[in-house]
C-alpha positions as CSV (number, residue, x, y, z in Angstrom):
1,M,69.8,153.7,-260.4
2,L,68.9,154.2,-256.6
3,N,69.6,150.2,-255.8
4,K,73.1,150.9,-257.4
5,L,73.9,153.9,-255.4
6,L,72.9,151.9,-252.3
7,V,74.9,149.0,-253.1
8,E,77.9,151.2,-253.6
9,Q,77.4,152.6,-250.3
10,V,77.4,149.2,-248.6
11,R,80.4,148.3,-250.6
12,Q,82.1,151.4,-249.3
13,R,81.2,151.0,-245.6
14,L,82.2,147.3,-245.7
15,E,85.7,148.0,-247.2
16,A,86.2,150.9,-244.9
17,S,85.3,148.7,-241.9
18,G,87.5,145.6,-242.9
19,L,84.8,143.8,-241.3
20,P,84.8,139.7,-241.8
21,L,81.2,140.3,-243.2
22,V,79.4,139.3,-246.5
23,V,76.1,140.9,-247.9
24,E,74.1,138.8,-250.0
25,L,71.1,140.7,-252.2
26,W,68.0,139.0,-253.2
27,N,69.2,138.9,-256.8
28,G,72.4,136.8,-255.9
29,Q,74.6,139.9,-256.0
30,Q,77.3,139.8,-253.4
31,V,79.2,142.5,-251.4
32,G,82.5,141.3,-249.8
33,S,84.4,138.3,-249.8
34,D,83.5,134.8,-248.4
35,A,87.2,134.1,-247.9
36,F,87.3,135.4,-244.1
37,A,83.7,136.0,-243.5
38,S,82.2,135.0,-240.3
39,V,79.1,136.5,-240.7
40,R,76.4,136.3,-243.7
41,V,73.6,139.1,-244.0
42,R,71.0,137.9,-246.6
43,L,68.8,141.0,-247.7
44,H,65.5,140.2,-249.2
45,Q,63.9,143.7,-250.1
46,L,65.1,147.3,-250.8
47,S,64.2,148.6,-247.2
48,S,66.8,146.1,-245.8
49,L,69.4,147.5,-248.3
50,R,68.7,150.9,-247.1
51,A,69.1,149.6,-243.7
52,M,72.6,148.2,-244.5
53,A,73.6,151.5,-246.3
54,D,72.9,153.9,-243.3
55,P,72.8,151.4,-240.5
56,S,71.9,151.9,-236.9
57,L,71.6,148.9,-234.4
58,G,67.8,149.4,-234.0
59,A,67.1,149.5,-237.9
60,L,68.8,146.2,-238.3
61,A,67.2,144.7,-235.5
62,R,63.7,145.9,-237.1
63,A,64.6,144.5,-240.6
64,Y,65.6,141.0,-239.1
65,V,62.4,140.8,-236.7
66,E,60.3,141.8,-239.8
67,G,62.1,139.0,-242.1
68,S,63.6,141.5,-244.5
69,L,67.0,140.3,-243.9
70,D,68.3,137.2,-242.4
71,L,71.6,136.9,-240.3
72,E,73.8,133.9,-240.7
73,G,76.5,133.1,-238.0
74,D,77.3,132.8,-234.2
75,I,75.0,135.2,-232.6
76,R,78.1,136.9,-230.7
77,D,79.8,137.5,-233.9
78,I,76.8,139.3,-235.3
79,L,76.3,141.5,-232.5
80,A,80.4,142.5,-232.3
81,L,80.0,143.0,-236.0
82,G,76.8,145.2,-235.8
83,D,78.4,147.2,-233.1
84,R,81.3,147.9,-235.6
85,L,79.5,148.5,-238.6
86,C,77.1,151.0,-237.1
87,N,79.8,152.7,-235.1
88,A,77.7,152.0,-232.1
89,G,80.7,151.6,-229.5
90,D,79.7,155.1,-228.7
91,C,75.8,154.8,-228.7
92,T,76.1,155.6,-225.2
93,P,72.6,156.5,-223.6
94,K,70.4,159.3,-225.1
95,T,70.2,162.1,-222.7
96,G,67.2,164.0,-222.0
97,S,64.0,164.2,-219.9
98,D,61.6,161.2,-220.0
99,G,59.0,162.8,-217.8
100,W,56.5,163.1,-220.8
101,K,55.8,159.4,-220.5
102,W,54.3,159.4,-217.1
103,W,50.9,159.5,-218.7
104,R,51.3,156.0,-220.2
105,H,51.7,154.4,-216.7
106,T,47.9,154.1,-216.0
107,R,46.7,150.8,-214.3
108,T,45.1,149.9,-217.7
109,R,48.2,150.4,-219.6
110,D,50.7,148.7,-217.6
111,R,48.4,145.7,-217.3
112,R,48.4,145.5,-221.3
113,N,52.1,146.3,-221.5
114,I,53.0,143.3,-219.0
115,Q,50.7,141.1,-220.6
116,Y,52.2,141.9,-224.0
117,H,55.6,140.7,-222.9
118,Y,54.8,137.7,-220.5
119,D,51.5,136.4,-221.7
120,V,53.3,134.8,-224.6
121,S,53.3,131.2,-223.7
122,N,54.4,129.4,-220.5
123,D,56.1,126.6,-222.2
124,F,57.9,129.0,-224.5
125,Y,59.6,130.5,-221.2
126,G,60.3,127.0,-220.0
127,L,62.3,126.3,-223.0
128,W,65.0,128.6,-222.0
129,L,64.6,129.8,-218.4
130,D,65.9,127.5,-215.3
131,G,63.8,125.1,-213.7
132,R,62.2,127.7,-211.3
133,R,61.5,129.8,-214.3
134,V,63.2,132.9,-212.8
135,Y,63.2,135.6,-215.4
136,S,65.8,138.0,-213.9
137,C,69.5,138.4,-213.7
138,A,71.2,135.4,-211.8
139,Y,74.0,135.4,-209.6
140,F,77.1,133.8,-210.5
141,R,79.3,133.0,-207.3
142,T,81.8,131.3,-209.7
143,P,81.7,132.2,-213.5
144,D,81.3,128.5,-214.5
145,M,78.2,127.9,-212.5
146,S,75.0,126.4,-214.2
147,L,72.1,128.7,-214.8
148,D,70.1,126.8,-212.6
149,A,72.6,127.0,-209.9
150,A,73.3,130.7,-210.5
151,Q,69.6,131.4,-210.1
152,E,69.2,129.5,-206.7
153,A,72.3,131.6,-205.6
154,K,70.4,134.6,-206.7
155,L,67.1,133.9,-204.6
156,D,69.3,133.2,-201.7
157,H,71.3,136.3,-202.3
158,I,68.1,138.3,-202.1
159,C,66.9,136.3,-199.1
160,R,70.0,136.7,-197.2
161,K,70.0,140.6,-197.9
162,L,66.7,140.9,-196.5
163,V,67.5,139.0,-193.4
164,L,64.1,136.9,-194.0
165,Q,62.9,135.4,-190.5
166,P,60.2,132.5,-190.1
167,D,56.9,133.8,-190.1
168,E,57.4,137.1,-191.2
169,R,55.4,138.6,-193.8
170,F,56.9,138.9,-197.1
171,L,55.8,140.7,-200.2
172,D,57.2,140.1,-203.6
173,I,56.3,142.6,-206.1
174,G,56.1,141.3,-209.5
175,C,56.5,137.8,-208.6
176,G,56.8,136.5,-212.1
177,W,56.7,132.6,-212.1
178,G,56.9,132.3,-208.3
179,G,60.7,131.4,-207.9
180,L,61.5,133.9,-205.2
181,L,58.2,133.6,-203.6
182,L,58.3,129.8,-203.5
183,H,62.2,129.7,-202.4
184,A,61.4,132.4,-199.4
185,A,58.5,130.3,-197.9
186,E,60.3,126.9,-198.4
187,R,63.7,127.8,-197.1
188,Y,63.2,130.5,-194.7
189,G,59.7,130.1,-193.3
190,V,58.1,133.5,-194.4
191,H,54.4,133.9,-195.0
192,A,54.7,135.3,-198.5
193,T,52.3,137.0,-200.9
194,G,53.1,137.9,-204.6
195,I,51.5,140.1,-207.2
196,T,51.5,140.0,-210.7
197,L,49.5,141.6,-213.7
198,S,50.4,138.4,-216.0
199,E,47.4,136.0,-216.4
200,D,49.9,133.1,-217.4
201,Q,52.3,133.7,-214.4
202,H,49.4,133.9,-211.9
203,A,47.8,130.6,-213.1
204,W,51.5,129.1,-213.1
205,V,52.2,130.1,-209.6
206,R,48.7,129.1,-208.1
207,R,49.4,125.5,-209.5
208,Q,52.8,125.6,-207.9
209,I,51.4,126.4,-204.4
210,E,48.8,123.6,-204.5
211,T,51.5,121.1,-206.0
212,R,53.7,122.0,-203.3
213,G,51.3,122.3,-200.5
214,L,51.8,125.7,-199.4
215,E,48.2,126.8,-199.2
216,G,47.8,129.0,-196.2
217,R,51.7,130.0,-196.4
218,V,51.8,131.4,-199.8
219,E,49.6,133.5,-201.7
220,V,49.5,134.9,-205.6
221,R,47.3,137.7,-206.5
222,R,46.6,139.3,-210.0
223,M,47.0,142.7,-208.8
224,D,48.9,146.0,-209.5
225,Y,51.2,147.3,-207.0
226,R,49.3,150.4,-206.3
227,D,46.4,148.3,-205.2
228,V,47.9,146.2,-202.5
229,P,45.6,147.1,-199.3
230,E,47.9,146.1,-196.3
231,R,49.3,149.3,-194.8
232,E,52.5,148.4,-192.7
233,G,51.5,144.9,-193.4
234,Y,54.9,143.6,-194.3
235,D,58.2,142.9,-192.6
236,K,60.1,142.5,-195.9
237,I,59.5,143.4,-199.5
238,A,61.2,142.5,-202.8
239,S,60.8,144.0,-206.3
240,V,62.8,142.1,-208.8
241,G,62.8,142.6,-212.6
242,M,59.4,144.6,-212.1
243,F,61.0,148.1,-211.4
244,E,61.6,148.8,-215.4
245,H,58.0,149.2,-215.9
246,V,57.2,151.7,-213.3
247,G,58.4,155.0,-215.3
248,R,60.5,157.9,-214.4
249,G,57.4,159.9,-213.6
250,N,56.1,157.2,-211.0
251,L,59.3,156.6,-209.2
252,G,57.9,158.9,-206.2
253,A,54.6,157.2,-206.1
254,Y,56.3,153.6,-206.5
255,F,58.6,154.2,-203.3
256,D,55.7,155.9,-201.6
257,T,53.6,152.9,-201.8
258,I,56.5,150.7,-200.8
259,A,57.1,152.7,-197.7
260,S,53.3,152.7,-196.9
261,L,53.3,148.5,-196.9
262,L,56.3,148.2,-195.1
263,K,56.2,148.0,-191.2
264,P,58.7,150.1,-189.3
265,G,62.1,148.6,-189.2
266,G,61.3,146.5,-192.5
267,L,63.6,146.2,-195.4
268,V,62.7,146.2,-199.1
269,L,65.1,145.2,-202.0
270,N,64.8,146.7,-205.5
271,H,66.5,144.7,-208.1
272,G,66.3,146.5,-211.6
273,I,68.0,147.4,-214.9
274,T,69.4,150.8,-215.0
275,T,71.0,153.2,-217.3
276,A,74.8,153.3,-217.1
277,E,74.7,157.2,-217.2
278,P,72.7,159.8,-215.3
279,E,70.2,161.9,-217.0
280,A,69.7,159.1,-219.7
281,S,66.5,158.5,-221.4
282,G,67.4,155.2,-223.2
283,L,70.0,153.7,-225.3
284,G,71.0,155.3,-228.8
285,S,71.5,153.8,-232.3
286,G,67.8,153.5,-232.5
287,I,68.0,150.4,-229.6
288,A,65.6,152.3,-227.4
289,E,62.9,152.8,-229.8
290,F,63.2,149.0,-231.1
291,I,62.7,147.7,-227.5
292,E,59.7,150.0,-227.2
293,D,58.1,148.8,-230.2
294,Y,58.5,145.1,-230.3
295,V,59.5,144.0,-226.6
296,F,58.9,146.1,-223.5
297,P,56.0,148.8,-224.5
298,G,55.8,151.5,-221.7
299,G,59.5,150.3,-220.3
300,E,61.6,153.0,-219.0
301,L,65.2,152.9,-217.4
302,V,66.5,155.4,-214.8
303,H,70.1,155.7,-213.3
304,A,70.7,154.2,-210.1
305,S,71.2,157.7,-208.5
306,D,67.4,158.2,-209.4
307,V,66.6,155.1,-207.6
308,L,68.6,156.3,-204.3
309,R,67.1,159.7,-204.7
310,A,63.4,158.5,-205.1
311,A,63.7,156.1,-202.4
312,A,65.2,158.5,-199.8
313,K,62.4,161.0,-200.6
314,S,59.8,158.6,-199.6
315,G,61.4,157.8,-196.2
316,L,63.4,154.7,-197.1
317,E,67.2,154.7,-196.1
318,C,69.6,153.3,-198.5
319,L,71.5,150.7,-196.9
320,D,73.3,148.7,-199.4
321,A,73.9,148.8,-203.1
322,E,75.2,146.3,-205.6
323,N,75.8,146.5,-209.5
324,L,75.4,142.9,-211.0
325,R,75.9,144.3,-214.4
326,R,78.5,141.5,-215.4
327,H,76.2,138.7,-214.1
328,Y,73.2,139.8,-216.0
329,G,75.3,139.5,-219.4
330,T,76.3,136.0,-218.4
331,T,72.5,135.4,-217.6
332,L,71.4,136.5,-221.0
333,W,74.1,134.5,-223.2
334,H,72.8,131.1,-221.1
335,W,69.2,132.3,-222.1
336,V,70.1,133.0,-225.7
337,T,72.0,129.6,-226.1
338,R,69.1,127.5,-224.8
339,L,66.7,129.6,-226.7
340,E,68.6,128.8,-230.0
341,Q,68.9,125.2,-228.9
342,H,65.0,125.1,-228.9
343,A,64.5,127.3,-232.1
344,D,62.3,124.8,-233.9
345,E,60.0,124.4,-230.7
346,A,60.0,127.9,-229.8
347,Q,58.8,129.0,-233.4
348,R,56.2,126.3,-233.0
349,L,54.9,127.7,-229.9
350,I,55.1,131.6,-230.8
351,G,56.0,132.0,-234.4
352,E,59.1,132.8,-236.2
353,Q,58.7,136.8,-235.8
354,K,58.4,136.4,-232.0
355,Y,61.2,134.1,-231.9
356,R,63.3,136.6,-233.8
357,I,62.5,139.4,-231.3
358,W,63.5,137.2,-228.3
359,R,66.5,136.2,-229.8
360,I,67.9,139.4,-231.0
361,Y,66.8,141.3,-228.0
362,M,68.2,139.0,-225.5
363,A,71.6,138.9,-227.4
364,G,71.6,142.4,-227.8
365,S,70.8,143.1,-224.1
366,A,73.7,140.6,-223.2
367,Y,76.4,142.6,-225.3
368,A,74.9,145.9,-223.9
369,F,75.4,144.8,-220.6
370,D,79.0,143.1,-221.4
371,H,80.1,146.5,-222.7
372,G,78.5,148.4,-220.0
373,W,75.9,150.2,-222.0
374,M,73.1,149.2,-219.1
375,E,73.7,148.2,-215.5
376,L,71.6,146.0,-213.1
377,W,71.5,147.4,-209.4
378,Q,70.4,145.7,-206.2
379,V,69.3,148.5,-203.8
380,L,68.6,147.5,-200.2
381,A,66.6,149.9,-198.2
382,G,64.9,150.1,-194.7
383,K,62.0,151.9,-193.0
384,G,63.1,153.6,-189.7
385,I,61.2,152.9,-186.3
386,D,60.3,156.4,-184.8
387,G,62.9,158.1,-186.7
388,S,65.7,155.6,-185.9
389,Q,67.6,153.0,-187.8
390,P,65.8,149.9,-189.7
391,N,66.4,146.5,-188.3
392,Y,69.5,145.8,-190.4
393,P,72.9,144.2,-189.3
394,F,75.7,146.2,-188.1
395,R,78.1,144.7,-190.8
396,R,77.1,143.3,-194.4
397,D,79.3,140.1,-194.0
398,Y,76.0,138.5,-193.0
399,I,75.0,138.1,-196.6
400,Y,77.9,135.9,-197.5
401,R,78.1,133.8,-194.2
402,D,78.2,130.1,-195.0
403,A,77.3,131.0,-198.5
């Protein structure tokens, strides 16, 4: 009886939505018509039927990752139909305080969370990232740029914003696989230090430093940003794609640490994902909970205004802010396409469940950026000299000169 009621709920939902979607049950029963369907959902157990009867994006993603349902069709169509099926177009970020999460961001927990996400397999990330393995939003000077070209443009965009000069000391917080670190040293002649909590990334960057003959100019440490010892030791600092792991309750300590590491007159660029609405505590429709459980444990998003406020309280003057939301959507679709092209190899390296996690997470994130549910902000700030201005050009056109 329960199955029949749930099947009828699914049928009514599909008929009311008019979506080109077919649902197939484990017994062969089918809901919806094949005539115009662009997506097929195959249900394998009762729990997946419940998820379809009263769907949320998070619940459907969980069912897909756990293998209780399969999704067939173009991933863009799947996300668009899922949005409409769940009435998720109004799943604006949930409001409310995230302050209770502060206790989770200890050094031990942060290290474990970073390793969960990044120490999956260097070869796996190499399947779908660009040649430099840059795992953050690219910068598309034109929409038709290749991913490799757009990532190089992003690295250069950051270096230009920071006005990097030869022999300056540059710190990259959360350096990933070293793309920015190596680019800044080779193209701009800085002395570069990168820090990461990931064992895989640390080992990879060390090999790159040796291979490129950059010993003595580039250093990588496996270290928490709170433990970097050189007070006022750096002319320029970048934090790219790491900020999301800091936590709302730690924003003050994060920017206090950066301010203490920056020389007077120095510049810092903070590049990170933010919510689209002030006071948000995560995306609705069960998305935030799915990401917490399967993708980024301990990750928290704040609004761009929180970034500006926290930086200012730490004595950093915000000089420039740029929203690269559309660029991140484009970046993610490149990643999803490349991942799907290497699906068999990816599953061999990390298993089917983790492949499904990355596929649905990145496609869902691309859809979220495309539809303005999340944003990506680069905020440039500086530390004044004796209460005066940081060393920042009078006009911002220096960023684009000869680009």
